[in-house]
N, C-alpha and C positions, 0 to 999 in steps of 0.2 A: 624805786623809793630811794631817795636820797638820805646819808647818813647825817649829814651836816647838822650842826646845833644838839645832835643826841651825844647821849653820855658812853664812854668807854665801857663795854661789856663785860663781865667777869671771863678770866681766863687763866690758864696754867700753861706755861712751856718752857722750854729748855733752851739755852741761848749758848753760843760761842763767845766769849769775851776774855779779854786780856791772858789767853793762855788756858783757860778753863772752861767747865761747862759750869752754868750757873741757871738755877730754877727762879722765873720771874712771875708775876700775877699782875693781874690789873691794880692791886694795891700798891704796888712796887713803883708802878708807873704815875700814879696821882703825886700831887705835890710840888711839880714843875712841869714847864713845858715841855712836850714830845713830838718828835715825827716818828711816825710809822711810814716805812720805807717798803712798799711791796714791789718784788719782781718776781718774773716766771720761775728762773730755776739757776743754779748754781753751774759751772761749766759750761757757760753759754756766751754770748758775744757782745749784745749791748748792756748787757747786765754790770759786767766787770768794769765797763767805762764809766757808769753811773755810779756804782760804788766807791770807785776809786775818786771820782768828784767829790763826792759827798764825805769821803774821809778827808779829804784837803779840806775842808772847811769846818771841821767836827770840833778843833781847838776851840775857833770863834763861837760856832754853837753851844759849847760847854762854857763859856764866859758868860752868854746870855741865858745859862741856867735852862738849856735845852738840853734833853737826853736825846737820841738816835737809836730808832731799832729796825734794822733790816729784819725782812721777812719774805721767806720763800718757804713752799710747802714740801723743801729737802729737810732732811734730819740735820740737827747739831753736829751729828759726826762728820757729815756731808760739809758742812759750812769751815768744820776745822780742816779738812782735808784740802779744802780750796784754798783756805786761808795758809797753808802749809806750802803749797806748790805754785799759786800765783804770785808775782811781784805786784800786781796791781790791788789784789786782795789782801796782799800781805800789810798794806799799810792801814788796814782796818782795826780802829782803836774802840769801836761802839759795837753794842749787841748783836749777834747774828742771829736772829731767831729762827729756829726749828718749827714748822707748821705743817707736819706730814698729817694731823688729824683734821687741818682744815679748819680748826675751831676759830683762828685769828681772820683767815681768808673770807670766811662766812660772815663773823661779827662786822668786819668791815665793808661787806658785799662786792669783794673784787676777786672770787673764786669762778674759775671759768669751768662751767658745769661740763661735765662729760670728758673734759682734759687732765683735771688734778692740777692744774696750776693756776697762781694769780695772776691778774693783770697788773701792769706797773700803774700803782695808786702809791699817790703820798697823802698822808693825813697829818694836819698839825691837831694837836689837843693843847688846850690851856691847861693850868695846873689844878683843875677842878677836874679834869679827865672830859671836858666836853670838845667836841670836833669843832674847830674853829675853820678849817680850810680843806679842802681835798682837791684832788687832781689825779685825773686817770687818763694815761695817753695810751694808744696801741703798742702793739708787741716791737714793732721797728721802729719806734720813736723814743730816743733816751732824753731824761731831764736834765736840767741845769741848776747844778747845786747852788751859783750864784744868784739865779732869780728865786729860788726857795730861799734863801736867807734875805734877800730884800723883801720876800712875802713876810717871814716871820718878825723881821725887823717893824713894817707897818702892823702887825697884827699885833704886837706887844706896844707899840707905842698908842694905836686905837684904843685899846684895853686900859691902858693907863692914864687916858687923857679924853674922859667922856666930854662930849659935845663937840669933837674933832673928829673928822675924818680923812684918810689918805688917798688924793687923788691918783691918777694911774702915773705909772712912772717914779711914784714917792720913794725918795732916797732919804735916809736918816739925813735930819738938820735942814729938809727942806721944807716950804710952807704947807701947811693943811689948810683944809675949809672947817669953817663951823656953818654948818647948814641953818640956814634962817631965811624967812620971807624975803628978805632984801637980796639975796642972791638967785631967787628962781626967776629962772631966764635970762640970768646975765654970764652965764659961764658957758 
């Protein structure tokens, strides 16, 4: 079952952010755009490349009123240790959420049963907490933060411009489409 267009379920977790442990809940997420970025485990191989890539665009996302929550089934203590020892992970300023109880991984339906790890799942939520975008990739395939940024820009444009849609490869400032009877069969 897809969680697309569903609302963020209640949760409570502890995250590592800005050198501190902070408690967060679903109520803290609502009110701005959010990215939940699930990955299998700390101290692995593809994961730090993805998280560093996301860290590089985090300032841009913040300017767009988007908060980032990276999530694995490791603890917040493990996240701190990884942040303190890895040059790539040391760049992260966004939330690193511990999901050792698997609440978030189950809520977003990315927990690998019998393994205890999350799949690589990316979820973009609107300010009301509704899941507007999701992407799941296999463990051996890393994600691209630039493409995520493009999709978030398209989502934000689409939400703020009723009656317009963003075609494939749409980039900020490019033409959009206004679906109508006149366009049927002409694209």
